[in-house]
C-alpha positions as CSV (number, residue, x, y, z in Angstrom):
1,M,109.8,84.4,73.1
2,N,111.4,81.4,71.9
3,N,111.4,79.3,75.3
4,P,108.0,77.7,75.7
5,T,108.3,78.2,79.5
6,D,108.3,82.6,78.9
7,N,105.4,84.2,80.5
8,P,102.6,83.8,79.6
9,L,103.3,81.3,76.8
10,V,103.1,78.8,79.6
11,E,99.4,79.4,80.5
12,S,98.0,79.9,77.1
13,L,99.6,76.3,76.0
14,I,98.0,74.8,78.8
15,R,94.8,76.4,78.0
16,D,94.7,75.7,74.4
17,F,95.5,72.1,75.1
18,I,93.0,71.5,77.3
19,A,90.0,73.5,75.3
20,Q,91.1,71.4,72.3
21,N,92.0,67.9,73.1
22,I,90.2,67.7,76.6
23,L,86.9,70.1,76.4
24,F,87.0,69.6,72.4
25,S,85.9,73.4,72.3
26,E,86.6,75.7,69.4
27,N,85.7,78.9,71.7
28,G,88.8,78.3,74.1
29,F,89.4,77.7,77.6
30,P,86.5,79.3,79.3
31,H,87.7,79.0,83.1
32,S,89.9,81.2,85.1
33,D,93.6,80.2,85.5
34,E,92.9,79.7,89.1
35,A,89.6,77.5,88.3
36,S,90.0,73.8,90.0
37,L,90.0,71.3,87.1
38,L,89.1,68.3,89.5
39,E,87.0,69.9,91.2
40,E,84.5,71.9,88.5
41,G,84.7,68.5,87.0
42,I,87.0,70.3,83.7
43,I,88.9,67.1,83.4
44,D,89.2,63.5,85.2
45,S,91.7,61.2,86.0
46,L,91.8,60.1,82.0
47,G,92.6,63.9,81.6
48,V,95.4,64.4,84.0
49,M,97.1,61.6,82.1
50,E,96.8,63.2,78.9
51,L,97.9,66.6,80.5
52,V,100.9,64.5,82.1
53,H,101.6,63.8,78.4
54,F,101.3,66.9,77.0
55,V,103.7,68.8,79.7
56,Q,105.9,65.8,78.9
57,T,106.2,66.4,75.0
58,T,105.9,70.1,75.0
59,F,107.7,71.5,77.9
60,D,110.4,68.8,77.7
61,V,110.3,67.6,81.1
62,K,110.0,64.2,83.4
63,V,106.8,63.8,85.6
64,E,107.6,61.1,88.0
65,Q,105.2,58.8,89.4
66,S,105.6,60.6,93.1
67,E,104.8,64.0,91.4
68,L,101.3,63.0,90.2
69,R,99.6,65.1,92.8
70,P,96.4,67.0,92.7
71,E,98.0,70.2,93.6
72,H,100.3,70.2,90.5
73,F,97.6,69.6,88.1
74,E,94.7,71.4,90.3
75,S,94.3,74.6,87.7
76,V,96.0,76.0,84.8
77,A,98.1,78.5,87.2
78,R,99.4,75.6,89.5
79,L,100.4,73.5,86.3
80,A,102.3,76.4,84.7
81,A,104.2,77.0,88.0
82,F,105.1,73.6,88.3
83,V,106.1,73.4,85.1
84,R,108.6,76.6,85.4
85,R,109.7,74.4,88.5
86,K,110.8,71.4,86.4
87,T,112.4,73.7,83.6
88,A,114.7,75.8,86.2
89,T,115.6,72.3,88.0
90,A,116.3,70.9,84.6
91,S,118.6,74.1,83.0
92,L,120.3,73.8,86.6
93,V,121.1,70.2,86.2
94,T,122.3,70.8,82.4
95,S,124.2,74.1,83.2
């Protein structure tokens, strides 16, 4: 599993980032991958910006202004799907 977008590594990396850098938890991410990060108050708008930076640097994808929508950053599962779509599109462009 050298590619950081391989299953289930994407979700794991996202959960670890949120736990350590947003929740400041040493006990991991205590929510399901489908939990609403915004509605449940797990992250706020600043947290979304931290997630954008994390996604761009960790997965080497560009998050466009038009992609800063709640449905992409709503949950760990949705963010992982977004990352996979972006990396798949990027690999098609470079192939």
